[in-house]
C-alpha positions in Angstrom: 12.1 -12.6 8.6 10.3 -9.9 10.6 11.3 -6.4 10.3 9.9 -3.7 13.1 10.9 -0.4 13.9 9.7 1.6 17.2 8.1 4.4 15.6 4.3 5.7 15.3 3.7 2.4 12.7 1.4 2.7 9.8 -2.0 3.8 9.7 -4.3 1.2 8.5 -5.7 3.5 5.8 -2.4 3.7 4.1 -2.3 0.0 3.8 -0.4 -1.3 0.5 -0.4 2.1 -1.0 3.0 2.5 0.8 4.7 0.5 -2.0 3.5 2.5 -4.9 6.2 4.8 -6.5 6.4 8.3 -5.3 4.0 7.7 -2.1 5.4 9.0 0.9 4.2 10.5 4.2 7.1 12.5 4.9 7.1 16.0 4.1 10.4 15.7 1.7 10.1 11.9 1.1 10.9 10.7 -2.3 8.6 7.6 -1.8 11.0 5.2 -3.5 12.6 3.1 -0.7 9.8 0.5 -0.3 9.3 0.4 -4.2 12.8 -0.5 -4.8 12.9 -2.9 -1.9 9.8 -4.9 -3.2 11.3 -4.8 -6.8 14.4 -6.2 -5.7 13.1 -8.8 -3.6 10.6 -10.0 -6.0 13.4 -10.0 -8.9 14.8 -12.8 -6.6 11.9 -14.8 -5.8 11.2 -13.1 -2.2 8.2 -11.1 -1.0 7.5 -8.0 1.3 4.3 -7.5 3.1 3.1 -5.0 5.8 1.7 -6.7 9.0 -1.0 -4.7 10.4 -2.1 -7.2 13.2 -2.1 -4.5 15.9 -0.1 -6.9 18.2 3.1 -5.2 17.3 4.2 -1.0 17.8 5.8 0.5 14.9 6.1 -0.4 11.4 6.5 -4.1 10.9 7.4 -6.0 7.3 7.6 -9.8 6.9 10.2 -10.4 4.2 10.3 -14.0 2.6 13.1 -15.5 0.5 13.0 -18.8 -1.5 14.7 -21.5 0.0 17.9 -22.5 -1.6 17.8 -25.8 -3.3 20.4 -28.4 -2.4 23.0 -29.2 -5.0 23.2 -32.8 -3.9 20.0 -33.6 -5.3 19.6 -37.5 -6.2 17.1 -38.3 -9.1 
């Protein structure tokens, strides 16, 4: 799933630091939102990555979840 907003985006220099605890670009930011999101996704086998391809405006995140295996598996 691709999640995007229409804000100013994330500068290339920031990169993966946005997932670090206590890192924030906001004046009164706590810097825990994306850290918590990444932790929860990884705990359930998913991932979250930032997309910096220049084709999209705003902040863009690619969130992936593992596929659920069918219970009707035949051995």
